[in-house]
C-alpha positions in Angstrom: 0.0 0.0 0.0 1.5 3.3 -1.0 1.2 6.1 1.6 0.0 9.4 0.3 1.2 11.7 3.1 5.0 10.9 3.1 7.4 10.0 0.3 9.8 8.3 2.8 9.1 6.1 5.9 8.5 8.1 9.0 11.1 6.4 11.2 13.7 7.7 13.7 16.7 6.6 11.6 15.4 8.2 8.5 14.7 11.5 10.3 18.1 11.5 12.1 19.9 10.8 8.8 18.0 13.6 7.2 18.9 16.0 10.0 22.6 14.9 9.8 22.6 15.7 6.1 20.8 19.0 6.4 22.2 20.2 9.8 25.4 18.2 10.5 26.7 20.7 13.1 23.5 21.1 15.0 23.6 19.6 18.5 21.7 16.9 20.2 21.8 17.7 23.9 21.1 15.2 26.7 21.0 15.7 30.5 22.6 13.0 32.7 21.3 12.1 36.1 24.0 14.3 37.7 22.5 17.2 35.8 25.5 17.5 33.5 25.0 17.8 29.7 26.2 15.6 26.9 26.4 17.2 23.5 26.7 15.4 20.1 26.2 16.9 16.6 23.8 15.1 14.3 26.7 14.4 12.0 28.8 12.8 14.8 25.8 10.9 16.0 25.1 9.3 12.6 28.8 8.6 12.1 29.1 6.8 15.4 25.8 4.9 14.8 27.1 3.7 11.5 30.5 2.7 13.1 28.5 0.6 15.6 26.5 -0.9 12.7 29.7 -1.9 10.9 31.1 -3.5 14.1 27.9 -5.5 14.5 28.1 -6.6 10.8 31.7 -7.6 11.5 30.5 -9.8 14.3 28.1 -11.6 12.0 24.9 -9.7 12.8 22.7 -9.5 9.6 19.7 -7.3 8.7 16.6 -8.7 10.5 18.6 -10.2 13.4 17.6 -9.1 16.9 20.0 -7.2 19.1 19.2 -6.7 22.8 20.5 -3.7 24.7 20.3 -3.2 28.4 21.2 0.3 29.5 19.7 3.4 31.0 17.9 5.9 28.9 20.9 8.1 27.9 22.6 9.3 24.8 24.5 6.0 24.5 21.2 4.1 24.2 20.0 6.3 21.4 23.3 5.7 19.7 22.9 1.9 20.1 19.4 2.0 18.7 20.7 4.0 15.8 23.4 1.5 15.1 21.0 -1.4 15.4 18.3 0.0 13.1 
């Protein structure tokens, strides 16, 4: 079924890659439990996610395989989700 509202899938990885392409130096800011801030640019975030994806491929993980993560809701978890998607 062809969607009529969007020409691309509305998924987080598509949106983040688009943002990295259009706004590579814009920041993603996260707050840690100790109230400190962690800053990544969209370009850096996508680059690190793709590096993780390549590492997983090197370990034999293929498209469609399931990868479990067990970590707190922080910037690293978003990075892991990006690398696994």
